[in-house]
C-alpha positions as CSV (number, residue, x, y, z in Angstrom):
1,D,42.4,-111.0,-131.7
2,K,43.5,-113.4,-128.7
3,L,42.4,-115.4,-125.9
4,A,42.5,-114.0,-122.6
5,P,41.2,-114.2,-119.6
6,I,38.7,-111.6,-117.4
7,S,41.7,-109.6,-116.3
8,G,42.5,-106.1,-114.9
9,S,44.6,-103.8,-112.8
10,I,44.2,-103.4,-108.9
11,D,42.5,-100.2,-108.4
12,E,43.4,-98.3,-105.5
13,T,39.8,-98.4,-104.0
14,D,40.3,-102.1,-104.5
15,A,40.5,-103.8,-100.9
16,S,42.4,-106.4,-102.3
17,P,43.4,-109.1,-105.3
18,L,40.2,-110.7,-104.6
19,A,37.9,-107.7,-104.2
20,A,40.0,-106.7,-107.7
21,A,38.9,-109.8,-109.0
22,I,35.5,-109.6,-108.5
23,R,34.9,-106.1,-109.6
24,E,36.9,-106.9,-113.0
25,L,34.4,-109.9,-113.3
26,R,31.2,-108.0,-112.7
27,E,32.4,-104.9,-115.1
28,E,33.6,-107.5,-118.0
29,T,30.7,-110.1,-118.0
30,F,27.7,-108.6,-115.5
31,L,28.2,-111.8,-113.6
32,A,28.2,-111.2,-109.6
33,T,29.2,-113.2,-106.6
34,P,27.8,-114.5,-104.4
35,A,24.9,-115.3,-106.8
36,D,26.2,-115.9,-110.2
37,L,29.6,-117.5,-109.2
38,K,31.5,-119.3,-106.2
39,L,35.3,-119.2,-105.4
40,S,36.9,-122.2,-106.7
41,L,40.6,-121.4,-106.3
42,R,43.3,-119.0,-105.5
43,G,46.7,-119.5,-107.1
44,H,50.2,-118.4,-106.1
45,S,51.0,-114.9,-107.8
46,F,54.0,-114.7,-110.2
47,S,55.8,-112.0,-111.9
48,I,56.4,-111.2,-115.2
49,S,58.1,-108.3,-116.8
50,D,59.1,-106.0,-119.9
51,P,62.7,-105.1,-119.9
52,S,62.2,-102.9,-123.0
53,I,60.0,-100.7,-121.0
54,G,61.1,-101.0,-117.6
55,R,58.1,-102.5,-115.8
56,Q,56.9,-105.4,-113.8
57,W,53.3,-106.9,-113.1
58,T,52.5,-109.2,-110.4
59,V,49.4,-111.7,-111.8
60,Y,47.2,-113.0,-108.6
61,P,45.4,-116.0,-110.6
62,F,41.7,-117.1,-109.4
63,S,39.2,-119.3,-110.8
64,W,35.6,-119.9,-110.8
65,I,32.6,-122.2,-110.4
66,L,29.9,-120.7,-112.6
67,K,26.1,-121.7,-111.7
68,P,24.6,-123.5,-114.6
69,A,21.8,-120.8,-114.7
70,S,23.9,-117.9,-114.7
71,E,25.5,-118.7,-118.1
72,Q,22.8,-116.8,-120.1
73,K,23.6,-113.9,-117.7
74,I,27.1,-113.2,-119.6
75,S,27.4,-110.0,-121.3
76,I,30.7,-109.0,-122.3
77,D,32.2,-105.3,-122.6
78,W,33.5,-103.2,-124.8
79,E,37.1,-104.8,-123.9
80,H,36.1,-108.2,-126.1
81,S,35.0,-108.8,-129.0
82,T,33.1,-112.4,-128.1
83,W,33.5,-115.4,-125.5
84,E,33.5,-118.9,-125.8
85,W,35.0,-121.8,-123.9
86,I,38.1,-123.7,-124.5
87,E,39.2,-127.0,-122.9
88,L,42.1,-126.3,-120.3
89,E,44.1,-129.1,-121.6
90,R,44.5,-127.9,-124.6
91,I,46.0,-124.0,-123.5
92,L,48.3,-126.3,-120.6
93,S,49.4,-128.7,-123.2
94,G,50.9,-125.3,-125.4
95,S,48.9,-126.3,-129.1
96,M,47.1,-122.8,-128.5
97,E,50.1,-120.7,-127.5
98,S,50.0,-118.5,-130.3
99,E,46.2,-118.1,-130.2
100,C,46.5,-117.0,-126.3
101,V,47.7,-113.7,-124.4
102,P,51.4,-114.2,-123.0
103,R,51.4,-116.4,-120.1
104,L,47.8,-117.7,-120.1
105,S,49.2,-121.0,-119.6
106,E,50.8,-120.3,-116.7
107,S,47.7,-118.4,-114.8
108,L,45.5,-121.4,-115.3
109,R,48.0,-124.0,-114.9
110,R,48.2,-122.1,-110.7
111,V,44.2,-122.7,-110.6
112,Y,43.4,-125.9,-112.1
113,I,43.9,-129.6,-110.7
114,G,44.4,-132.0,-113.0
115,P,47.0,-133.7,-114.9
116,N,50.3,-131.2,-116.0
117,S,49.1,-128.7,-113.9
118,L,50.4,-127.1,-111.1
119,A,54.0,-126.4,-112.3
120,L,55.9,-126.9,-115.7
121,T,57.6,-130.2,-115.3
122,T,60.3,-132.5,-116.3
123,P,59.7,-135.3,-119.0
124,R,59.7,-137.9,-115.9
125,V,58.0,-135.7,-113.5
126,A,54.3,-134.5,-113.9
127,F,51.2,-134.1,-111.4
128,N,49.2,-137.3,-112.7
129,L,45.9,-138.1,-112.3
130,H,46.2,-139.8,-108.7
131,A,47.5,-136.8,-107.6
132,S,44.8,-134.6,-108.9
133,E,42.1,-136.7,-107.5
134,V,43.9,-136.8,-103.8
135,L,44.2,-132.8,-104.2
136,R,40.9,-132.3,-105.2
137,S,39.3,-134.5,-102.8
138,T,41.3,-133.3,-99.6
139,L,40.4,-129.9,-100.7
140,H,36.7,-130.5,-100.8
141,D,37.1,-132.7,-97.4
142,L,38.7,-129.0,-95.7
143,Q,36.1,-127.0,-97.1
144,T,32.9,-129.5,-96.1
145,D,34.3,-130.9,-92.6
146,H,32.3,-128.8,-89.9
147,T,32.7,-131.6,-87.3
148,N,36.4,-131.6,-86.4
149,G,38.6,-128.8,-85.4
150,A,41.8,-127.2,-86.6
151,K,44.4,-130.2,-85.1
152,V,42.2,-133.0,-87.4
153,L,41.9,-130.7,-90.4
154,A,45.6,-130.5,-90.1
155,T,46.4,-134.1,-89.9
156,K,44.2,-134.5,-92.9
157,A,46.2,-132.0,-94.8
158,G,49.4,-133.4,-93.8
159,T,48.3,-137.0,-95.1
160,A,47.4,-135.5,-98.2
161,V,50.9,-133.8,-98.5
162,A,52.1,-137.8,-97.5
163,K,50.0,-139.3,-100.0
164,L,51.5,-137.0,-102.9
165,A,54.9,-137.4,-101.6
166,T,55.0,-141.2,-101.6
167,E,51.7,-142.7,-103.0
168,C,51.0,-140.9,-106.6
169,K,54.1,-142.1,-108.3
170,I,55.1,-138.0,-109.5
171,L,58.4,-138.8,-109.0
172,P,60.1,-141.8,-110.7
173,S,61.7,-144.7,-108.7
174,E,65.4,-143.7,-109.7
175,P,65.0,-139.5,-109.6
176,S,67.7,-137.3,-111.1
177,R,68.4,-134.1,-109.3
178,L,66.7,-132.2,-111.6
179,D,63.6,-134.9,-111.0
180,L,63.7,-133.9,-107.6
181,E,63.9,-130.4,-107.9
182,A,60.9,-130.5,-110.4
183,W,59.2,-132.9,-108.2
184,F,59.9,-130.8,-105.0
185,R,58.3,-127.7,-107.0
186,I,55.0,-129.2,-107.8
187,L,54.8,-130.3,-104.2
188,R,55.2,-127.1,-102.5
189,M,52.6,-125.8,-105.4
190,A,50.0,-128.6,-104.2
191,S,51.0,-127.6,-100.2
192,W,50.4,-123.9,-100.9
193,L,47.1,-124.8,-102.5
194,L,45.8,-126.9,-99.6
195,I,46.8,-124.0,-97.4
196,T,45.4,-121.3,-99.0
197,N,42.2,-123.1,-100.2
198,G,41.4,-125.4,-97.7
199,R,39.9,-123.7,-94.6
200,P,41.4,-120.6,-94.4
201,S,39.5,-119.8,-90.9
202,M,41.8,-122.7,-89.7
203,N,44.8,-122.5,-91.7
204,S,47.2,-121.6,-89.1
205,A,47.6,-125.5,-88.2
206,I,47.2,-126.4,-91.4
207,T,50.2,-124.2,-92.5
208,T,52.4,-125.3,-89.6
209,C,51.9,-129.3,-90.2
210,I,52.9,-128.8,-93.9
211,L,55.5,-126.1,-93.6
212,G,56.9,-128.8,-91.1
213,L,56.6,-131.8,-93.8
214,L,58.1,-130.1,-96.4
215,S,60.9,-128.4,-94.0
216,L,62.0,-131.9,-93.5
217,I,61.9,-133.0,-97.1
218,L,64.3,-129.9,-97.9
219,P,67.6,-131.0,-96.9
220,I,66.8,-134.6,-98.8
221,I,66.6,-132.5,-102.2
222,S,69.5,-130.8,-101.0
223,S,71.7,-133.5,-100.4
224,P,70.0,-136.9,-102.1
225,P,71.1,-140.0,-100.6
226,Q,71.4,-143.2,-102.3
227,S,67.2,-144.4,-102.4
228,P,65.7,-140.5,-102.1
229,T,62.1,-141.5,-102.4
230,T,62.7,-144.4,-99.4
231,K,63.9,-141.6,-97.0
232,I,61.2,-138.9,-98.3
233,S,58.6,-141.3,-97.2
234,E,60.2,-143.1,-94.1
235,T,60.6,-139.2,-92.9
236,I,57.1,-138.0,-93.6
237,Q,55.6,-140.9,-92.0
238,S,57.7,-140.6,-88.7
239,A,56.5,-136.8,-88.9
240,L,53.0,-137.5,-89.2
241,S,53.5,-140.4,-86.6
242,S,54.7,-138.1,-83.9
243,R,51.9,-135.8,-84.2
244,S,50.0,-138.2,-81.5
245,S,51.9,-137.1,-78.8
246,T,51.4,-133.6,-78.7
247,S,48.0,-134.1,-76.9
248,D,49.6,-135.8,-73.9
249,R,51.8,-132.8,-73.7
250,I,49.4,-130.5,-73.6
251,A,47.5,-132.3,-71.1
252,S,50.7,-132.6,-68.7
253,S,50.2,-128.7,-69.0
254,F,47.4,-128.4,-68.3
255,S,47.4,-130.2,-65.4
256,E,50.1,-128.5,-63.8
257,Y,48.4,-125.0,-64.3
258,L,45.2,-126.5,-62.8
259,N,47.1,-127.5,-59.9
260,S,48.8,-124.1,-59.8
261,T,45.5,-122.8,-60.1
262,V,44.2,-124.9,-57.0
263,Q,46.7,-123.7,-55.0
264,R,46.2,-120.1,-55.8
265,L,42.5,-120.3,-54.8
266,S,43.1,-122.6,-51.4
267,S,45.5,-119.7,-50.5
268,S,43.3,-117.0,-50.7
269,I,40.4,-119.0,-49.2
270,P,39.9,-118.9,-45.2
271,Q,40.3,-122.8,-44.3
272,P,37.5,-124.2,-42.9
273,Q,37.9,-126.7,-40.0
274,A,38.8,-130.2,-40.9
275,S,35.9,-132.4,-40.1
276,A,35.8,-136.0,-38.9
277,S,36.2,-137.1,-42.5
278,G,39.3,-134.7,-43.5
279,S,39.7,-131.8,-44.7
280,Q,36.8,-129.5,-46.5
281,P,36.7,-130.0,-50.4
282,L,37.2,-127.4,-52.5
283,T,35.6,-127.0,-55.9
284,L,37.0,-125.3,-58.8
285,N,33.9,-123.6,-61.0
286,I,35.4,-123.8,-64.7
287,L,33.1,-122.4,-68.0
288,T,33.6,-123.4,-71.2
289,L,32.1,-124.0,-74.7
290,S,31.6,-125.8,-77.9
291,S,33.9,-129.5,-78.2
292,S,37.7,-129.1,-78.1
293,S,39.1,-132.4,-79.1
294,T,42.5,-130.9,-77.1
295,L,40.5,-129.7,-74.4
296,L,38.6,-132.7,-73.6
297,H,41.6,-134.7,-73.8
298,S,43.0,-132.4,-71.2
299,L,40.2,-132.7,-68.8
300,A,40.0,-136.2,-69.2
301,H,43.8,-136.6,-68.2
302,F,43.3,-134.4,-65.3
303,L,40.3,-136.4,-64.0
304,S,42.3,-139.8,-64.4
305,H,45.4,-138.3,-62.3
306,L,43.9,-136.8,-59.0
307,T,46.4,-137.7,-56.4
308,P,45.9,-138.6,-52.8
309,Q,47.0,-135.0,-52.0
310,T,44.4,-133.3,-54.4
311,S,41.5,-135.9,-53.9
312,N,39.5,-133.2,-51.8
313,L,39.5,-131.2,-55.5
314,N,36.0,-131.5,-57.4
315,L,35.7,-129.8,-60.5
316,H,32.3,-128.1,-61.4
317,L,32.0,-127.8,-65.2
318,S,29.7,-125.0,-66.8
319,I,29.4,-125.9,-70.5
320,L,27.5,-123.4,-73.2
321,E,25.5,-125.8,-75.1
322,S,27.0,-123.9,-78.6
323,R,23.7,-123.4,-80.9
324,P,23.2,-124.6,-83.6
325,L,25.3,-127.9,-83.9
326,F,25.2,-128.1,-79.7
327,E,29.0,-129.0,-79.6
328,G,28.5,-128.2,-75.7
329,L,26.1,-131.5,-75.6
330,S,28.9,-133.3,-77.1
331,L,31.6,-132.4,-74.4
332,A,29.6,-133.1,-72.0
333,T,28.5,-136.6,-72.9
334,S,32.4,-137.3,-74.0
335,L,34.0,-136.5,-70.5
336,P,34.7,-139.7,-68.3
337,Y,32.5,-140.3,-65.6
338,S,34.3,-139.3,-62.0
339,P,33.0,-138.6,-58.7
340,N,35.1,-135.5,-58.4
341,L,33.2,-133.9,-61.6
342,S,30.0,-132.6,-61.7
343,I,28.6,-130.8,-64.9
344,T,25.9,-127.8,-65.7
345,L,24.8,-127.7,-69.3
346,A,22.9,-124.5,-70.3
347,P,21.7,-122.2,-73.0
348,D,24.3,-119.8,-74.4
349,S,22.0,-116.9,-73.3
350,S,23.3,-117.9,-69.8
351,I,26.6,-116.5,-69.9
352,A,26.1,-114.0,-67.2
353,L,24.6,-116.4,-64.7
354,L,27.3,-118.9,-64.7
355,A,29.7,-116.0,-64.7
356,R,28.8,-115.7,-61.0
357,N,30.4,-118.8,-60.0
358,T,33.1,-119.3,-62.3
359,D,36.7,-119.7,-61.2
360,L,38.5,-120.5,-64.4
361,V,37.2,-120.0,-68.3
362,L,38.4,-122.5,-70.7
363,L,39.1,-122.1,-74.2
364,G,40.1,-124.2,-77.0
365,A,41.4,-122.3,-80.5
366,D,41.4,-122.4,-84.1
367,R,43.6,-120.1,-84.8
368,I,46.1,-117.6,-82.5
369,S,47.1,-114.6,-84.3
370,A,50.6,-113.0,-83.9
371,S,49.6,-110.8,-80.9
372,G,47.6,-113.5,-79.3
373,D,44.0,-112.8,-80.4
374,V,42.2,-115.9,-80.6
375,S,39.7,-117.4,-82.8
376,N,37.5,-119.9,-81.7
377,K,33.9,-121.3,-81.7
378,T,31.7,-118.1,-82.0
379,G,30.4,-117.6,-78.3
380,S,33.9,-117.3,-76.9
381,Y,33.9,-113.4,-77.3
382,A,31.2,-113.1,-75.0
383,A,32.2,-115.8,-72.5
384,A,35.7,-114.1,-71.7
385,C,34.3,-110.4,-71.7
386,V,30.9,-111.3,-69.5
387,T,32.8,-113.3,-67.0
388,K,35.5,-110.8,-66.9
389,A,32.9,-107.9,-66.0
390,V,31.2,-110.2,-63.2
391,G,34.3,-111.3,-61.6
392,K,34.9,-107.5,-61.2
393,E,31.9,-106.9,-60.2
394,M,31.8,-109.6,-57.3
395,E,35.4,-108.6,-56.5
396,R,35.7,-112.5,-57.9
397,E,39.2,-113.2,-59.9
398,V,38.6,-114.9,-62.9
399,R,41.2,-115.7,-65.5
400,V,40.6,-117.0,-69.2
401,V,42.9,-119.6,-70.3
402,V,43.1,-120.8,-74.1
403,V,44.4,-124.6,-74.5
404,S,46.0,-125.3,-77.9
405,E,48.7,-126.7,-79.7
406,S,51.2,-124.5,-80.7
407,E,50.6,-125.0,-84.5
408,K,47.6,-122.7,-84.5
409,V,49.9,-119.8,-84.2
410,A,49.4,-117.7,-87.6
411,K,52.1,-115.9,-89.2
412,P,52.3,-111.8,-88.5
413,D,50.1,-109.7,-90.1
414,E,47.6,-112.9,-90.7
415,R,43.8,-112.4,-88.9
416,N,41.1,-111.3,-90.5
417,D,42.0,-111.1,-94.0
418,E,39.2,-114.0,-94.7
419,G,36.5,-112.3,-92.9
420,E,33.7,-114.0,-91.2
421,E,33.2,-118.1,-92.1
422,D,29.4,-118.0,-93.0
423,N,28.7,-121.4,-93.4
424,G,24.8,-120.5,-94.2
425,P,21.5,-121.1,-92.6
426,E,21.1,-124.7,-92.8
427,D,22.5,-125.7,-89.5
428,V,20.5,-122.9,-87.7
429,V,17.1,-124.1,-89.7
430,G,17.8,-127.8,-89.0
431,A,17.5,-127.2,-85.0
432,W,14.2,-125.0,-85.9
433,R,12.8,-127.8,-87.7
434,R,13.8,-130.6,-85.3
435,S,11.9,-128.6,-82.7
436,G,8.8,-128.0,-84.2
437,F,8.8,-124.7,-84.4
438,G,6.1,-123.3,-86.4
439,G,4.5,-126.3,-86.9
440,G,7.8,-127.4,-89.2
441,E,7.1,-124.6,-92.0
442,V,10.7,-123.9,-92.3
443,E,12.2,-123.8,-96.3
444,G,15.3,-123.9,-97.1
445,A,17.8,-121.3,-98.1
446,E,16.9,-119.5,-101.3
447,D,20.4,-118.4,-102.2
448,E,23.9,-118.2,-100.7
449,E,22.5,-114.7,-99.1
450,G,21.0,-116.9,-96.3
451,I,17.8,-115.8,-96.9
452,V,14.6,-118.3,-95.8
453,R,11.3,-118.2,-95.8
454,I,9.2,-119.1,-92.4
455,G,5.5,-118.9,-91.4
456,G,2.7,-117.5,-93.3
457,G,4.5,-114.1,-94.2
458,S,2.4,-110.7,-94.9
459,A,1.5,-108.8,-97.6
460,G,3.6,-108.3,-100.5
461,E,5.9,-111.5,-99.6
462,G,3.7,-114.2,-100.7
463,E,4.3,-117.8,-98.8
464,G,6.5,-117.3,-96.0
465,R,8.5,-114.2,-94.0
466,K,11.6,-114.3,-96.1
467,I,14.2,-113.4,-93.1
468,K,18.1,-113.7,-93.3
469,V,20.0,-116.0,-91.1
470,K,23.3,-115.8,-90.0
471,N,25.7,-118.4,-89.0
472,V,29.5,-117.6,-88.4
473,Y,31.3,-120.1,-86.6
474,F,34.0,-118.3,-85.5
475,E,35.2,-114.8,-83.7
476,W,38.0,-113.3,-82.4
477,V,39.0,-112.8,-78.8
478,P,41.2,-109.9,-77.8
479,A,44.4,-110.9,-76.4
480,K,44.1,-108.5,-73.5
481,Y,41.0,-110.6,-71.7
482,I,42.9,-114.1,-72.2
483,D,45.4,-114.9,-69.2
484,A,47.2,-118.0,-70.5
485,Y,48.2,-119.9,-73.2
486,V,48.8,-123.5,-72.3
487,T,50.3,-125.5,-75.2
488,E,52.8,-128.8,-75.7
489,K,55.6,-126.1,-75.2
490,G,54.4,-125.2,-71.8
491,I,52.7,-122.2,-70.5
492,M,52.8,-119.2,-73.5
493,G,52.6,-115.4,-73.0
494,T,52.1,-112.6,-76.0
495,D,55.7,-112.6,-76.5
496,D,56.3,-116.5,-77.1
497,I,53.2,-116.5,-79.2
498,R,55.1,-113.5,-81.2
499,E,58.4,-115.5,-81.5
500,T,56.0,-118.6,-82.9
501,A,54.5,-116.1,-85.3
502,I,57.9,-114.7,-86.5
503,K,59.5,-118.2,-87.1
504,M,56.5,-119.1,-89.1
505,G,56.2,-116.5,-91.4
506,E,59.9,-116.8,-91.9
507,L,59.9,-120.6,-92.8
508,E,56.6,-120.0,-95.4
509,K,58.9,-117.6,-97.1
510,E,61.7,-119.9,-97.6
511,M,59.2,-122.5,-98.8
512,F,56.9,-120.7,-101.3
513,A,58.9,-117.6,-101.9
514,D,60.2,-118.7,-105.3
515,L,57.1,-119.9,-106.5
516,A,56.6,-116.4,-107.5
517,Q,59.1,-117.0,-110.3
518,I,58.0,-118.3,-113.8
519,E,60.3,-121.3,-114.9
C-alpha cells in the first residue's frame, strides 16, 4: 500500500475542480463542507504525464481544515484500506518518497505554508520560517478584514510581497543566476497564493498590484545588475510608494466629470432672473451608499476646490446607511464641512423616495469585469436600477458613475467564479442586539450555514425560532446601468475596460503559466 491523498477524477457533472474535490471528500471520507471542513488553500495546478501510455493529467491541489469534532466522522470507502495522520515535513523532506504515490510531495508543497514549501529550492534558497509567517498572517488579514476596501487590501498584499522579497532572507546576499531564478519562482508561487486565496471578491486589485511588482522584478532577474538584492528592494519600494498618488489622479478626473455634469444640467435648466446677490444657486443631487475611501477622497477634493466661477453650486448628498455595518454613516461623518454641502442619511429601503430627486448615482467598486459589470456593496444594484427607472418615469436623466482605480479591472472570463461572499450572520445579529430587539434574545450562529435562534420559538423548535440569516457583502451591477467609469486614467468606457482586462490576463499568464510545470 502507498500513502495517498483524497483524490479522484473531475466528472462531467462537476462544475469546477473545487466541486470535484468536495464530492471526492464526501465519497471517500463521508465528510461534508461546510459542516466538517473549511477550505484552507487552493494551490496552483500542475501537469504530469506518462509517455509510455501517451497520457497527461492536470492535478488541482486543495488543502482543508478539519473541525476537531468531525474527526470521529471519518469513514473511508472501498478505495482505501486504512487512514492515518502524517507530518507534512516528513513527506516534503523526501524521506518517505518510496512510501507515497507519485508526486504526492509536489501536491502538498503547493497547499502548505511552512519551511521548504511552495517550490523545490537550491541549497541556498528556501522558503523559511519568517517567510511562512509573513504569508500566513497576510492571508489571514486579507480574509478577515471587513472594514477596508480593495485598494487597501491590495496594498497589504503588495507589502507582503515586498517583505517576502526583501526582509525574509530567502535570497542570499550574493546570489547566483540559479539562486535568483529559484527565488523568483518561490516569490511567484507565494504571490499566486495571495491572489487566489487572499480575498477572491476583491482579487482584481490584489492581482494588479502584485503583478505590477513582479513585472518590475522580472528584468532584474533576466539581466542581474551588480547588486540584484539592492536593486530589487529599491524597485519594489518605489512602486509601492507611487500607489499613494493614484487617489489624487482619480480625484482630478472626478472633478472634471462633476464640472461637465454641472455644465450639462445648467444648460438644460431655464436660467432664473439674477437676484441682488448674484445668480441663483444650482444644486447637484447625488446619491451614494457604503463608504469608499476613493469616493470620499474625490468628494473632499471637489469640495475643497470650488472656484469662484462655481461658487453658486451646492451639492446635496443622499447616502444610504448601508446595513449591517452602517458604512454610509461612516461616509457621512467623514466628509469635510463645506457650506456648499448638505447631507441626507436614510435607510436602504428609502432608495425609491431618494431617487425622485437624484441627478447622479456614485458607486465605488471592488471588482470590474472585462465587460464592465461592477462588483460593489450589496444595495448597489438596487440603487442603479431604481434610480434609472424612477428617473425615466419623471423624465429626468439619471447617470450612474463608478469611481474606482483601474487596477480593479479583472482579467477576461473572471466574474462569478467564486460565488457569493457570505460573511455569516454575526454582523446582522449584532445590529439586532444593539437595538435591543426581542429583549436581546438573539443567540449566535449554530453553524456555518448562518442559522440563529431568536425569541421564544414554537413547538418542535425548542428554545427560540431557527432562522437563516444571509449577509452577502457584494453584488454585481450590470454594465448596461453604468454611464461612466472615473479612474486615474480619466473617464473610461467599456472598450477601455475590456482592453485593460485583456492586458491583465496576458500579464498574469506571463508570470504564472510556467508554475504548472514540475521542477
